N, C-alpha and C positions, 0 to 999 in steps of 0.2 A: 679651971685648969684641969681638974680631974676628968671632967666631961670630955674635954678635947682629947686627952690621952686615951680614954676609953673608945672614942670614935675612931681614932687613928689605929688602935689595935684591931678593931672590928674590920676596918677597911683592909688592913694588911693581911688579916686572916683570910679574907675572901679572895683577894687578888693574888697573894703570894703563891698558893698552890697551883693556880692556873699558869702563872708565869714560869714556875719551876717545871711544870709538865711540858709547857711549850718549848723550853730550852733543853729538855732532856732528849738526847739523841735516840733513845729507844721508843719514846712516846710520840715523837713528832711524825714519824711515818704513819702511825696509827691514826693520828688526827687528820693527816692529809687524805688517807684512805676513806675515813668516815665522811669527810667533806665531799670527796669525789662521788661516793655512793649517794649522798644526799642530792648532789647536783644531778646525778644520773636518774635518780628516782623522780625528781622534778621534771626532767626531760621526758621520761617515759610517760608520766602523767599527762604532760602536755601533748605528746604524740597520740596517746590513747583518746584524749578528748577530741583532737582534730580528726582522728579516724572515725570516731562515733558520729561527728557532725557530717563527715563526708558520706558515710553509709546512709544516714538519714536523708541526705540530699539526693543520692542516687536511687534509693529504694522508694521514696515517696514523690519524686519529681515526675513531671509530665514527660513520658517517653518521646513524644513528638518534639517538645521543646529541647530535650537533651540531644536528639538527633540533629536538630537545626543548629544547635550550638557546636556540636562535634563536626558538622559539615558533611554528615552522611546522608545519602539519598533517602527520602521518605517514601514508604509504600503508598501508591495511589489507590484510593478507595473507589470501588466500582460497584454500583447497585444493580443486582439482577432481579428479574421479575419472579413472581411466584410460580408461573408456568415453567420457568427454567428449572426450579427446584423439583417440580413434579416430573419433568422429562428426565432429569438427571437420576432420580430415584428409579424410574422405569428402566432407564439405561443400565443401571447397576444390577438390578434384579434380573434383567434379561441376560446380562453377561454371566452372572453366577449360574443361571439355569443352563447356559450353553456349555459350560465346562464339562459336566458329566455326560452330556450328549456326545461330545467329542470322543470320550473314552469308549462309550457304547458303540458308536459308529465305527471306530477303529477295529474293535473286536469282531463286529458283524462283517465288516468289509474284509477282514483277514480270512474269515471262514469262506466267504464268497470267492476270494482270490485263489484259494486252494482248490476250489471246484467240488468240494464235498458237502456243500451247504444244502439244507432243505428249502422248500418253498416258504416255510414260516420265517426262516432266517432272511430270505430275500425280501419278504414283506416287511419285516421289522427294519431291515436296512433302509428301505424306501421311506417308511414312516419316520424314522429318526432323521433321515436327510431332510424330509419336509419340515420337521420341527426345527432343525437348525436353520433352514431357510427362512422360516417365519421369524425366529428370534433375531436373526441377522438383519432382516428387514426392519424390525422394530428398532434395533440398535442403530441402524443406518439413519433412519428418519430422526430419531431423538438426538443422536450424536451430531448430525449435520445441522439440525435446527439450533442446538445449543452452541455449536461452533460459530454459527453466524451471529447469534446474539452476543457472544463473548469476544467478537472480533476487535472491539475497541478497548478491551481490558488488557493492559500490558503484563499483568501478573500471571505467570504461567502460560503465556502465549505460545512459547516454543514447544513445550511438552504437549499442549492441546493439539497443535498442528501435526506433530510427529505421530501422535496417537490416531488422529483423524485420517491422515493420509495412509498410514499403514493399514488401518481397518478398511479403508476403501480399496486398497490393494488386495486385501483378503477377500472382499466382496467379489472382485473380478475373478480371483482364483476359484472361489466356490461356484461362480457361474460357469466357468470353464469346466470345472469338475462335473457338474450336472450335465453339461452338453456332451461330455465324452464318456458318460456311463454306458456300459454294455447293456444291450437289450436282453429280452428273455431267452433268446437263442445264443447268448454268450458272444454275440458279434460285437466287436469293438476292441479298442486297445485298453486292456485291463491295467497294464503297467502305467500308461499315461494317466489314466483315471486315478490310480492309486497315488502316483507321485504328485499330481495336482492337489489331491485331497490332503496329503500329508504336509505339503508346502503351505497350503492355505491355513490349515490348523496351526501350524508352527508360527506363522506370521501373526495370526490373531492372538494366540496365547502369549507370544512375546510382547504384543501391544498391551494386552491386559496387565501383564506383570510390570511393564514399564509404568503404566499409570498408577499401579498399586504402590510401587516402591519409590516413586518420585513425588508423592503427595506432600 
C-alpha cells in the first residue's frame, strides 16, 4: 500500500506542473510560440537539405542532359581541320599588323594632300600602301578559305558572313583607291583618292572591331 502511494505521488509530481503550466494563460502562448519555432526550424532544415541536393544535381550533372531535359537547343559540335587553325592565326596576326599601317598611311597621305611633302614622304606613302596591299591579300586568302571550310558550321555563321562580306567590300575600296592615286605630276583627283581610302579603312576597322567584340 505504501509503495502504491509513493508511486502515485511521484507521478503526480511529474505531471501536475506540466498540466498547470499548460492551463496557465500566461505560459500557454509561450508554449505555442516554442512549438511554432520548432516546426519552423524543422521546415528550414528540410528546405536546406532539399536546396543542397538541388545544387549538387545542377552543379555536377551533365549539361547536355540538363539542356535536353529543359528543352533548350543544344550547340552543334563542328570539327575544323588543323590547317583552319593555322590560317586563322595568320589571319589574326595580319589584321593586327595592318592597324598601325592604317594610322601611318593616313598621316603620310595627309601631308601629301596638303602639297608640302618631300620625296621621302611620297616614297614612304607608296611603301606603306604596298604593305597594306600585301596584308590585305593574305587576309583575303586566309579569310575566304576559312569561310568556305566553316560554311557548314551553324555556330557564328551570321557574324562570319558579315565580317567576310564587309572585308571583301573593303578590298574593292582599296583597289579603287590605288587606281585613283595621283601620279608623280600630281595629276589625278586627290579628293576622290582620299575619300576612297578613308572609307575603305573605316569599313575594314569596323569589321575588325565587330569580330573582336562579338566573339
